[in-house]
C-alpha positions in Angstrom: -0.1 20.3 -2.7 -2.8 19.7 -5.4 -6.4 19.6 -4.4 -8.1 17.3 -7.1 -11.8 17.2 -6.6 -14.4 19.7 -5.6 -17.5 17.7 -4.7 -20.9 19.1 -4.4 -21.9 16.9 -1.6 -20.2 16.5 1.9 -17.2 14.4 1.7 -16.8 11.3 3.9 -13.2 11.9 4.7 -10.1 13.5 3.3 -7.1 11.6 1.7 -3.5 12.8 1.0 -1.7 10.9 -1.8 2.1 11.1 -1.5 4.1 10.0 -4.6 7.7 10.0 -5.8 9.2 9.7 -9.1 11.7 6.8 -9.7 13.2 4.9 -12.5 10.9 2.0 -12.3 7.3 3.5 -11.6 7.3 6.9 -13.2 4.8 5.6 -16.0 2.4 4.3 -13.1 2.0 7.5 -11.1 -0.1 9.5 -13.5 -2.3 6.7 -14.1 -2.7 6.3 -10.4 -3.4 9.7 -9.7 -6.3 9.7 -12.3 -7.5 6.5 -10.8 -7.6 8.0 -7.3 -9.5 11.1 -8.5 -12.1 9.0 -10.0 -12.2 6.8 -6.9 -12.6 10.0 -4.8 -15.6 10.9 -7.0 -17.1 7.4 -6.8 -16.8 7.0 -3.1 -17.3 10.8 -2.2 -14.1 11.5 -0.4 -11.8 14.6 -0.7 -8.6 13.9 -2.4 -5.3 15.8 -2.7 -1.8 14.8 -4.0 1.6 15.9 -3.4 5.2 15.1 -4.2 6.6 17.5 -1.7 7.7 15.6 1.6 7.5 19.0 3.4 3.8 18.6 3.3 4.2 15.9 5.9 5.3 18.5 8.5 2.0 20.3 8.1 -1.1 19.8 10.5 -2.4 16.3 9.0 -5.2 15.8 11.6 -7.9 16.6 9.2 -6.8 13.7 6.8 -8.7 10.3 7.4 -5.6 8.6 5.5 -2.3 9.2 4.2 -1.5 7.0 1.0 2.2 6.4 0.1 2.4 5.1 -3.6 5.9 4.1 -4.5 7.3 6.6 -2.1 9.7 5.0 0.5 11.3 6.9 3.5 14.7 7.4 2.1 14.4 11.2 1.4 12.3 11.9 4.4 14.0 14.2 7.0 13.6 13.6 10.8 11.2 16.5 10.8 9.0 14.8 8.0 9.1 11.4 9.6 8.3 13.1 12.8 5.2 14.6 11.3 4.2 11.4 10.0 4.7 9.8 13.5 2.6 12.5 15.2 -0.3 11.9 12.6 -0.3 8.0 13.4 0.1 8.6 17.3 -3.2 10.6 17.1 -5.1 7.7 15.3 -4.2 8.4 11.7 -4.7 5.9 8.7 -1.9 5.0 6.5 -2.1 3.0 3.0 1.1 1.8 1.4 1.3 0.7 -2.3 3.9 -1.5 -3.9 7.3 0.0 -3.8 6.9 2.1 -0.6 8.5 -0.9 1.1 11.6 -0.7 -1.1 14.1 1.7 0.4 17.8 1.8 0.7 17.9 3.4 4.1 16.6 1.6 7.1 14.3 3.6 9.3 12.9 1.1 11.7 9.8 3.0 12.6 8.7 3.5 9.0 9.7 -0.2 8.2 7.4 -1.3 11.0 4.7 1.0 9.6 4.8 -0.8 6.3 5.2 -4.2 8.0 8.1 -5.5 6.1 11.2 -4.4 4.1 11.6 -5.2 0.1 14.3 -7.7 -0.4 14.1 -8.4 -3.9 11.7 -9.8 -6.7 11.8 -12.3 -9.6 10.8 -11.1 -13.0 7.3 -10.0 -13.5 5.2 -13.0 -13.8 1.7 -14.4 -13.5 1.0 -16.1 -10.3 -2.1 -17.4 -8.4 -3.1 -15.3 -5.6 -5.0 -16.7 -2.7 -7.6 -14.5 -0.7 -7.1 -15.6 2.8 -9.2 -13.1 4.5 -12.4 -13.0 2.4 -14.2 -10.7 4.9 -11.7 -8.0 5.1 -12.8 -5.0 3.2 -10.0 -4.9 0.7 -10.9 -8.5 -0.1 -14.7 -8.6 -0.1 -15.1 -8.5 -4.0 -12.2 -10.9 -4.7 -12.5 -14.6 -5.5 -10.9 -17.4 -3.3 -8.1 -17.6 -5.9 -7.4 -15.5 -8.9 -4.5 -14.7 -11.6 -2.4 -11.8 -11.3 0.6 -10.5 -13.0 3.2 -8.4 -11.0 6.4 -8.3 -9.2 6.3 -10.7 -6.5 8.1 -8.9 -3.7 10.3 -11.1 -1.3 10.4 -9.4 2.3 12.9 -9.3 5.2 12.0 -7.7 8.5 8.4 -9.1 8.3 6.5 -8.1 11.3 4.7 -11.5 11.3 3.7 -11.5 14.9 1.4 -8.4 14.4 0.3 -8.4 10.8 -3.0 -9.8 9.6 -2.2 -11.1 6.2 -5.1 -10.9 3.6 -3.4 -12.0 0.4 -0.7 -14.6 -0.3 0.8 -15.8 -3.6 1.3 -19.4 -4.3 5.1 -19.8 -5.3 4.3 -23.0 -7.1 2.4 -20.9 -9.7 5.5 -18.9 -10.9 9.2 -19.3 -10.8 10.5 -17.3 -7.6 14.0 -18.0 -8.6 14.0 -16.1 -11.9 15.9 -13.1 -11.2 17.4 -10.6 -13.6 20.8 -12.1 -13.7 22.4 -15.7 -13.4 22.0 -15.8 -9.7 18.8 -17.5 -8.6 16.6 -15.9 -6.0 14.9 -17.7 -2.9 11.4 -17.1 -2.5 9.5 -16.8 0.9 8.2 -20.6 1.0 4.9 -21.9 1.7 3.4 -18.6 3.1 4.3 -15.7 0.7 2.3 -12.6 2.0 1.5 -9.9 -0.5 -0.9 -7.7 1.3 -1.8 -7.1 5.2 -3.0 -4.8 7.7 -2.3 -4.0 11.3 -2.8 -1.6 14.1 0.4 0.5 14.6 1.6 3.1 17.0 -1.8 4.6 17.7 -3.2 4.4 14.1 -4.0 1.7 11.5 -1.9 0.7 8.5 -2.7 -1.2 5.2 0.0 -2.4 2.8 -0.4 -4.2 -0.7 2.7 -5.0 -2.7 0.5 -5.3 -5.9 0.6 -2.3 -8.2 3.8 -2.3 -10.4 2.5 -1.8 -13.9 0.4 1.3 -14.8 -2.3 -1.0 -16.4 -3.3 -2.3 -12.9 -4.7 1.2 -11.9 -7.2 0.7 -14.9 -8.4 -2.6 -13.1 -11.5 -2.0 -11.0 -10.8 -5.2 -9.2 -7.4 -3.5 -8.0 -8.9 -0.3 -7.2 -11.6 -1.8 -5.3 -8.8 -3.7 -3.3 -7.1 -0.4 -2.5 -10.3 1.2 -1.6 -11.1 -1.5 0.9 -7.8 -0.8 2.7 -8.4 2.8 2.6 -11.7 2.3 4.1 -10.5 0.1 6.8 -7.8 2.6 8.0 -10.4 5.5 8.0 -13.1 3.3 9.8 -11.5 0.2 11.3 -13.9 -0.3 14.0 -13.8 -4.1 14.0 -11.2 -5.8 16.0 -8.4 -7.4 13.7 -9.5 -11.0 14.8 -13.0 -10.5 13.5 -11.9 -10.6 9.9 
């Protein structure tokens, strides 16, 4: 486990970032780690980073939030998953970014922690994102609508009855059928969620499907979106319906 910052003043809380390399996001991870380091300096929190899933079996109670960046549950052992469950049961905070919803092995507890399961996505395109929860911390700085270029994930097993959606994408603003072969994809329809939050199993969870390209981690707008979710899972004192 790498400890990144050594702040002079007292930190607000501690964050552990867990990443895994894969064939699609390896370029994003170093950029994201540096972005989190700068974020921790700006907002005065203690930040450490790991690629070792065994760290999830340690005592995590001192962390205000765990962040999974493009890291799914496929390789997690029962012991590692149990460590994550224990942390959440004790009131922990979880932030999931982009491909952590994209796993080949179904682990129902983790799938519900994320809130949905990646199904597929069309080719990376520009779409119009709609801010449907302007008072939620991850969205306070965002306009009512904005252009964004990303992979627009389609989801299955979406926990619609408990999720509080904060961002959607307008499928009429891009081509949801344009896959990587001749087989057309099917989008999610009129309401296509791309970011949400929930209370889950004693703790709080925030997930954003945005964040494929390394360049987005150079965007202050995107980083403020992540920090707002991070802030909520650590300090989520408002009832869900107040947003």
